[in-house]
C-alpha positions in Angstrom: 5.3 15.9 -18.9 7.7 17.9 -17.4 10.5 16.9 -15.1 10.0 19.5 -12.5 6.3 18.5 -12.3 6.6 14.7 -11.7 6.4 13.8 -7.8 9.9 12.9 -6.8 8.3 10.5 -4.2 5.2 8.0 -4.7 3.9 6.2 -2.0 1.1 3.4 -3.2 -1.1 1.5 -0.8 -1.3 -1.9 -2.7 -5.1 -3.3 -2.5 -7.2 -5.3 -4.3 -5.2 -8.5 -5.1 -7.7 -10.9 -3.0 -11.2 -9.5 -4.5 -9.2 -9.6 -8.0 -8.6 -13.2 -8.1 -12.4 -13.6 -6.8 -13.5 -12.1 -9.7 -11.4 -14.8 -11.6 -13.2 -17.4 -9.1 -9.6 -18.3 -7.8 -9.2 -19.0 -4.2 -8.6 -15.2 -3.1 -4.9 -15.6 -1.7 -3.8 -16.5 -5.6 -4.1 -12.7 -6.8 -1.1 -11.8 -4.6 0.9 -13.4 -7.5 -0.8 -11.3 -10.3 0.1 -8.1 -7.7 3.7 -8.8 -7.6 3.9 -8.9 -11.7 2.6 -5.6 -11.3 5.1 -4.5 -8.9 7.8 -5.9 -11.0 6.6 -3.7 -14.2 5.9 -0.6 -11.9 9.8 0.1 -11.5 9.9 0.4 -15.2 7.1 3.0 -15.4 8.3 4.9 -12.8 11.9 4.9 -14.3 10.4 6.5 -17.6 8.3 9.2 -15.8 11.5 9.8 -13.8 10.0 9.4 -10.4 13.1 8.9 -7.9 11.5 7.2 -5.1 8.7 4.7 -4.3 7.6 3.4 -1.1 5.0 0.1 -1.4 2.7 -0.6 1.5 3.0 -4.6 0.8 2.2 -6.0 4.2 1.0 -4.7 7.4 1.1 -5.7 11.2 -2.5 -6.6 10.8 -1.7 -8.7 7.7 -0.6 -11.5 10.4 -4.0 -12.3 11.4 -4.8 -13.7 7.7 -5.6 -17.2 7.9 -2.4 -19.5 8.1 -3.1 -21.0 4.3 -3.3 -17.6 3.1 -0.2 -16.5 5.1 2.0 -18.9 4.3 1.3 -18.9 0.5 1.7 -14.8 0.6 5.2 -15.5 2.6 6.1 -17.9 -0.2 5.4 -15.3 -3.0 7.3 -12.7 -0.9 10.4 -15.4 -1.0 10.4 -16.0 -4.2 10.1 -12.4 -5.4 12.6 -10.8 -3.3 14.7 -13.7 -4.1 14.1 -12.9 -7.7 14.5 -9.4 -7.1 17.8 -9.9 -5.5 19.5 -10.9 -9.2 17.3 -8.7 -11.1 19.6 -6.9 -13.3 17.8 -3.7 -13.4 19.2 -3.1 -9.5 22.4 -2.7 -10.7 21.9 -0.8 -13.9 20.1 1.8 -12.3 21.8 2.0 -8.9 18.3 1.5 -7.2 18.8 1.4 -3.3 16.2 -1.0 -1.8 14.8 -1.1 1.8 12.2 -2.7 3.7 10.8 -0.8 6.6 9.0 -2.0 9.5 8.9 -4.8 12.4 10.8 -6.9 9.9 12.0 -9.1 12.5 8.6 -10.6 12.6 8.9 -12.6 9.6 10.8 -16.0 9.6 14.5 -16.1 9.2 14.5 -16.9 5.6 12.7 -14.2 4.8 14.6 -11.8 6.9 18.1 -13.0 5.6 16.9 -12.4 1.6 15.6 -8.6 2.3 19.1 -8.2 4.7 21.2 -9.3 1.5 19.4 -7.1 -0.9 19.6 -4.1 1.5 23.4 -4.6 1.9 23.9 -5.1 -2.0 22.3 -1.7 -2.7 23.0 0.1 0.2 25.4 2.3 -1.7 23.2 3.6 -4.6 21.8 6.8 -4.9 20.0 7.1 -8.5 16.6 5.5 -7.2 15.1 4.3 -4.0 12.4 1.4 -3.5 11.2 0.9 0.0 8.7 -2.2 0.8 6.5 -1.4 4.0 6.7 -4.8 5.7 5.1 -5.8 9.1 4.4 -2.5 8.6 2.2 0.3 10.5 2.4 4.1 11.0 1.4 3.9 14.4 4.1 1.3 15.5 6.6 3.3 13.3 5.9 6.4 15.6 5.9 4.3 19.1 9.3 2.9 17.9 11.0 6.3 17.1 9.4 7.3 20.3 11.2 4.3 22.2 14.4 5.2 20.6 14.5 8.8 21.7 13.5 7.3 25.1 16.3 5.3 25.0 18.8 8.2 23.7 17.5 10.5 26.6 18.0 7.6 29.1 21.6 7.2 27.8 22.1 10.8 27.9 22.7 11.3 24.3 20.2 13.8 23.9 17.9 16.3 25.9 14.2 16.3 26.2 14.7 19.9 24.9 16.5 19.0 21.7 13.4 16.7 20.4 11.7 18.8 17.5 10.2 17.5 14.1 13.7 17.4 12.7 15.0 14.9 15.4 12.1 12.9 15.5 11.5 12.2 11.6 15.3 11.1 11.9 14.0 8.4 14.3 11.4 7.1 12.2 12.0 4.0 9.6 11.7 6.3 6.5 12.8 10.1 6.8 11.5 10.9 3.3 8.1 12.2 2.8 5.7 11.4 -0.1 4.7 14.1 -2.8 1.8 11.6 -3.5 -0.1 8.8 -2.1 -2.2 6.4 -4.2 -4.4 3.6 -3.3 -6.1 0.8 -5.4 -8.8 -1.4 -4.3 -11.5 1.2 -4.4 -11.0 2.3 -0.2 -10.3 5.6 0.5 -8.5 5.6 3.7 -4.9 5.3 4.8 -4.8 2.1 6.9 -2.4 3.6 8.5 0.6 4.2 5.8 3.0 6.7 6.4 1.2 8.6 8.8 4.1 11.3 9.8 5.7 11.3 6.2 2.5 11.4 4.5 1.0 14.8 6.5 1.5 17.2 3.0 1.1 14.4 0.4 -1.5 14.5 -2.2 -4.0 11.4 -2.5 -5.3 9.9 -5.4 -7.7 6.9 -5.0 -8.4 4.2 -7.7 -11.4 2.0 -8.1 -9.2 -0.5 -10.0 -7.7 -3.6 -7.9 -4.0 -3.6 -7.8 -3.5 -5.8 -10.6 -5.4 -4.0 -12.8 -3.4 -1.0 -12.3 -1.6 0.0 -15.7 1.0 2.9 -16.6 -1.6 4.9 -18.0 -2.9 4.6 -14.7 0.0 6.1 -13.0 0.4 9.1 -15.8 -2.9 10.3 -15.1 -2.4 10.2 -11.0 0.9 12.2 -12.0 -1.1 14.7 -14.5 -3.8 15.0 -11.5 -0.9 15.8 -9.0 0.2 18.3 -11.3 -3.3 20.5 -11.5 -3.2 20.5 -7.8 -1.8 23.5 -5.7 0.7 22.4 -2.4 0.2 25.3 0.4 1.7 23.1 2.8 -1.1 24.9 5.3 0.2 28.7 4.1 
């Protein structure tokens, strides 16, 4: 696979953890542990394919409405996985910058603290980027960007006439735009993922549940991406 045909930035909507667990006759939320292990493997697959940036839709704003037992279980999985990630030698060895995008202030303090430590530790790394969309909604991201711009106008830092797509983009959680967005789990919708940034992304959907996703699936998605002509509206 030629390097120049590999998408630089891939977004993945992680879907199907609960249905995977149900297939195994387990409590639905136990599938999140399998899903977390798959994310660990994903980092190495992307490195092997020379994919420089990865954005994972890990937890949406709507997910706060999950049943309490599942929510608490999932928060525990996130905390322990991020704590493990903080100590993962691959992060320093490969100079991976990690960011958490979304309304992360909605999480408990313990989870916020581990996310902040990871961001601080990796903020100067530039070789690879991994973004976790946490407490994320594409609509909320746009609303928050509008609020930031509104405050800037109010404070005299910018005028209304100066606002364009580039200025607006800089006020989003994430300025980078994915070339390819993958969704597992059989659903064929965005569910609010990177609504602004993904406007010209290619989309590929898999029927497989996220814990069933393998390296050859990622390779097949990249190969499909290579076949498409990206016209960007031209």
